[in-house]
C-alpha positions as CSV (number, residue, x, y, z in Angstrom):
1,M,40.7,-5.3,39.3
2,E,39.6,-4.2,35.9
3,I,40.4,-5.9,32.6
4,R,42.0,-2.7,31.5
5,E,44.5,-2.9,34.4
6,L,45.2,-6.6,33.7
7,R,46.0,-5.7,30.0
8,V,48.4,-3.0,31.2
9,F,50.1,-5.4,33.6
10,T,50.4,-8.2,31.0
11,A,51.9,-5.8,28.4
12,V,54.5,-4.5,30.8
13,A,55.4,-8.0,32.0
14,E,55.6,-9.4,28.5
15,E,57.6,-6.5,27.0
16,G,60.0,-6.2,30.0
17,S,59.9,-2.4,30.1
18,L,57.5,0.4,30.6
19,S,58.7,2.2,27.4
20,A,58.0,-0.8,25.2
21,A,54.6,-1.5,26.8
22,A,53.7,2.2,26.3
23,R,54.5,1.9,22.6
24,R,52.4,-1.3,22.4
25,L,49.4,0.2,24.1
26,H,49.8,3.8,22.8
27,V,49.7,5.3,26.2
28,S,52.2,7.3,28.3
29,Q,54.8,5.6,30.6
30,S,53.5,7.6,33.6
31,A,49.9,6.2,33.0
32,L,51.3,2.7,32.9
33,S,53.3,3.3,36.1
34,Q,50.2,4.6,37.9
35,T,48.2,1.6,36.8
36,I,50.8,-0.9,38.0
37,S,51.1,1.0,41.3
38,S,47.4,0.9,41.7
39,L,47.3,-2.9,41.1
40,E,50.1,-3.4,43.7
41,R,48.2,-1.4,46.3
42,Q,44.9,-3.3,45.6
43,L,46.7,-6.7,46.0
44,G,49.1,-5.7,48.7
45,V,52.1,-7.3,47.0
46,Q,54.9,-6.2,44.7
47,L,54.2,-7.4,41.1
48,L,57.2,-6.2,39.2
49,R,60.9,-5.9,40.1
50,R,62.5,-2.8,38.6
51,G,66.1,-3.0,37.5
52,S,68.6,-1.2,35.2
53,T,67.7,-3.5,32.3
54,G,64.0,-3.3,32.7
55,V,61.2,-4.9,34.7
56,T,60.6,-8.6,35.6
57,P,57.6,-10.2,37.4
58,T,58.1,-11.2,41.0
59,A,56.8,-14.5,42.2
60,A,53.4,-12.9,42.8
61,G,53.6,-11.2,39.4
62,Q,54.2,-14.5,37.7
63,I,51.0,-15.9,39.3
64,L,49.0,-12.9,38.3
65,L,50.4,-13.0,34.7
66,G,49.1,-16.5,34.1
67,E,45.7,-15.6,35.6
68,A,45.5,-12.3,33.8
69,R,46.1,-14.0,30.4
70,A,43.4,-16.5,31.1
71,L,40.9,-13.8,32.2
72,I,41.7,-11.5,29.3
73,A,41.2,-14.4,26.8
74,Q,37.9,-15.4,28.5
75,H,36.7,-11.8,28.5
76,D,37.5,-11.3,24.8
77,R,35.8,-14.6,23.9
78,A,32.7,-13.6,25.8
79,A,32.6,-10.2,24.2
80,A,33.1,-11.7,20.7
81,A,30.3,-14.2,21.3
82,V,27.9,-11.5,22.3
83,S,28.8,-9.0,19.7
84,G,29.2,-11.5,16.9
85,R,32.7,-10.4,16.1
86,D,35.9,-12.5,15.8
87,G,37.7,-11.3,19.0
88,G,41.0,-12.5,17.6
89,A,40.9,-10.4,14.4
90,P,42.0,-6.7,14.6
91,G,39.2,-4.3,13.9
92,V,39.2,-0.9,12.2
93,L,37.2,1.9,13.8
94,R,36.7,4.8,11.4
95,L,36.3,8.0,13.4
96,G,35.0,11.3,11.9
97,V,36.5,14.5,13.4
98,P,35.5,18.1,12.7
99,L,38.0,20.8,11.6
100,E,38.5,22.2,15.0
101,L,38.7,20.0,18.1
102,P,40.5,20.5,21.5
103,A,44.1,19.2,21.0
104,A,44.0,17.2,24.3
105,L,40.8,15.4,23.6
106,L,41.6,12.6,21.1
107,P,45.0,11.5,22.5
108,G,43.5,10.7,25.9
109,V,40.4,9.0,24.5
110,L,42.4,6.9,22.1
111,A,44.8,5.9,24.8
112,R,41.9,4.6,26.9
113,L,40.5,2.8,23.9
114,S,43.8,1.2,23.2
115,A,44.2,-0.1,26.7
116,T,40.7,-1.7,26.6
117,C,40.7,-2.9,22.9
118,P,44.4,-3.2,21.8
119,S,43.5,-5.0,18.6
120,T,41.3,-2.1,17.3
121,R,43.0,0.3,14.8
122,V,41.5,3.8,14.6
123,E,41.4,5.7,11.3
124,V,40.7,9.4,11.9
125,R,38.9,11.2,9.0
126,H,38.5,15.0,9.1
127,A,35.2,16.2,7.6
128,S,32.3,18.6,8.3
129,S,29.3,17.5,10.4
130,A,27.1,17.1,7.3
131,A,29.7,15.0,5.5
132,Q,30.2,12.8,8.6
133,F,26.5,12.1,8.9
134,A,26.4,11.2,5.2
135,A,29.3,8.8,5.8
136,L,27.7,7.4,8.9
137,R,24.5,6.6,6.9
138,K,26.6,4.9,4.2
139,G,28.5,2.8,6.7
140,E,31.7,4.6,5.9
141,L,32.2,5.7,9.5
142,E,31.6,3.9,12.8
143,V,31.6,7.0,15.0
144,A,31.2,10.7,14.1
145,L,32.2,13.7,16.1
146,V,29.7,16.3,15.0
147,R,28.5,19.8,16.0
148,D,24.8,18.9,15.4
149,R,23.0,16.3,17.5
150,S,20.8,14.2,15.2
151,P,17.1,13.7,16.2
152,D,17.1,10.5,14.2
153,P,16.5,7.5,16.6
154,A,18.7,5.4,14.4
155,Y,21.7,7.1,16.0
156,D,22.8,7.3,19.6
157,A,24.8,10.3,20.8
158,V,26.8,11.5,23.8
159,L,28.3,14.9,24.5
160,A,32.0,14.7,23.8
161,V,33.1,18.2,24.6
162,E,31.6,21.6,25.4
163,E,33.5,24.9,24.7
164,A,32.5,28.4,25.6
165,M,33.4,30.5,22.6
166,G,35.4,33.8,22.8
167,V,36.5,36.2,20.1
168,I,39.7,36.9,18.2
169,L,40.2,40.6,17.5
170,A,42.9,42.7,15.8
171,G,44.9,44.7,18.3
172,A,43.6,48.0,16.9
173,R,40.1,46.9,17.7
174,A,40.7,44.9,20.9
175,G,41.2,47.9,23.1
176,E,37.8,49.4,22.2
177,P,35.2,46.7,23.2
178,A,37.4,44.6,25.5
179,G,37.5,45.1,29.2
180,P,39.2,43.2,32.0
181,A,36.4,40.6,32.2
182,G,36.2,40.2,28.4
183,V,33.9,41.4,25.6
184,R,30.1,41.9,25.5
185,L,28.8,40.4,22.3
186,H,26.7,43.4,21.4
187,E,29.8,45.6,21.4
188,L,31.0,43.8,18.2
189,S,28.0,45.0,16.2
190,G,30.2,47.1,13.9
191,L,32.3,44.1,12.9
192,R,31.8,41.3,10.5
193,W,31.8,37.7,11.7
194,I,34.2,35.3,9.8
195,G,31.9,32.3,9.7
196,F,31.4,29.0,7.9
197,P,28.9,27.6,5.4
198,R,25.6,26.7,6.8
199,S,25.7,23.4,4.8
200,D,28.6,22.2,7.0
201,T,26.7,22.2,10.3
202,P,23.1,23.5,9.8
203,A,21.9,23.5,13.5
204,W,25.1,24.9,14.9
205,H,25.2,27.6,12.2
206,D,21.6,28.6,12.9
207,Q,22.3,28.7,16.7
208,V,25.3,31.0,16.2
209,T,23.7,33.3,13.6
210,A,20.5,33.7,15.7
211,T,22.6,34.7,18.8
212,L,24.7,37.1,16.7
213,R,21.6,38.7,15.2
214,G,20.0,39.0,18.6
215,H,23.0,41.1,19.6
216,G,22.8,43.4,16.6
217,I,25.5,41.7,14.5
218,S,25.0,41.3,10.8
219,V,25.5,37.9,9.4
220,D,24.4,38.6,5.8
221,H,27.8,37.9,4.1
222,Q,28.6,34.3,5.0
223,P,30.3,31.5,2.9
224,Q,27.9,29.8,0.6
225,P,27.2,26.0,0.2
226,G,30.0,24.3,-1.7
227,E,32.7,26.7,-0.6
228,S,35.8,25.3,1.0
229,P,35.9,25.4,4.9
230,V,37.5,28.6,6.3
231,I,40.8,27.3,7.5
232,P,42.5,28.9,10.6
233,E,45.1,30.8,8.5
234,V,42.4,32.4,6.3
235,K,40.3,33.2,9.4
236,L,43.2,34.9,11.2
237,A,44.2,36.9,8.1
238,A,40.7,38.2,7.7
239,V,40.6,39.3,11.3
240,A,44.0,41.0,11.0
241,A,42.8,43.0,8.0
242,G,40.3,44.8,10.4
243,R,36.6,45.3,10.7
244,A,36.1,41.5,11.4
245,F,36.1,39.0,14.3
246,A,36.3,35.3,14.6
247,L,34.9,32.9,17.2
248,A,37.3,30.6,19.0
249,P,37.4,28.7,22.3
250,D,40.0,29.4,25.0
251,G,43.2,27.6,24.3
252,W,42.6,27.5,20.6
253,S,45.3,25.3,19.1
254,Q,46.2,27.7,16.3
255,P,48.9,30.2,17.5
256,L,47.8,33.8,17.2
257,P,50.1,36.1,15.1
258,D,51.3,39.4,16.4
259,G,48.5,42.0,16.5
260,L,45.7,39.5,17.3
261,S,44.4,38.6,20.7
262,W,41.7,36.3,22.2
263,H,39.0,37.6,24.6
264,P,36.3,35.7,26.5
265,L,32.7,36.6,25.8
266,I,31.0,37.9,29.0
267,G,28.2,35.6,30.0
268,D,29.2,32.8,27.6
269,P,26.4,33.6,25.1
270,I,27.8,31.1,22.5
271,V,28.7,27.5,23.6
272,R,30.0,25.0,21.0
273,R,29.1,21.4,21.7
274,T,30.6,18.4,19.9
275,W,28.6,15.2,20.0
276,A,29.8,11.6,19.3
277,A,27.2,9.8,17.2
278,W,27.0,6.2,16.2
279,P,24.4,3.6,15.0
280,A,22.0,2.8,17.8
281,D,22.0,-0.9,16.8
282,S,25.8,-1.2,17.1
283,R,27.0,-4.0,19.3
284,R,30.7,-3.5,18.8
285,R,32.7,-3.6,22.0
286,D,35.4,-1.1,20.7
287,I,32.7,1.5,19.9
288,A,31.3,1.1,23.4
289,A,34.8,1.5,24.8
290,L,35.4,4.7,22.7
291,I,32.1,6.2,23.8
292,A,32.9,5.3,27.5
293,A,36.3,7.0,27.1
294,L,34.6,10.1,25.7
295,D,32.1,10.1,28.5
296,I,34.9,10.0,31.1
297,T,36.7,12.9,29.4
298,T,33.6,15.0,29.4
299,R,32.9,14.7,33.2
């Protein structure tokens, strides 16, 4: 049995319903149900009695509830003693997030974190990679999701998500370079890339522009430092006007208006990686739990 499973069982038993426990832990009812079923299979006994008014612990469930509360308290005291944090006080974990991130990534990660560290409150702050690194250095963020992996040994990093980039084209242009398998990057050489300021994410910007130049695509007219980020609506409007293309992963969260279409790039020449970065000397258990949840999601 894992502490996470015991936290789930305790929440369901104390709340008396899956829906109330799901709200308390910020996870789905189906996830709670699967965890309870797994516990019952491991122990070979029924732990909860389901009824029309909710759930109540069986005799075996009452025994486990008492033991689980004691184990959770002992676990939290040990973690607090090692990390130097007051395990009884809610913590705030400030998480930096880039402008574009797969829609399904954060909810699953935060649900796992909540099940492991229910007293931690996550504050999500959207910012460019450069702004996040600056905030990390000032102690204004605990974890940053960034597109550039820092070589600074003061920060640890783990790969959070990897996305093969495709292209968004206007309908009038899509039929020309696009084939059944997708688009070859060099076939876009007559179009302008709708990019982003290099100051936002220098290493990622350099990687993209070097790849585009290597395929004969001009990148001379790009946003300058200090300019506002290119929001999705502006990016799509520029593509719709013609003679331009935008990079985007498959399943991009922004709906495409009529006349625009997404196509894969043959050979995946451009892959966007998002890294989770945090201070290497951190001993916070909730940061470790967040990184573990990201690592599970990436596999």
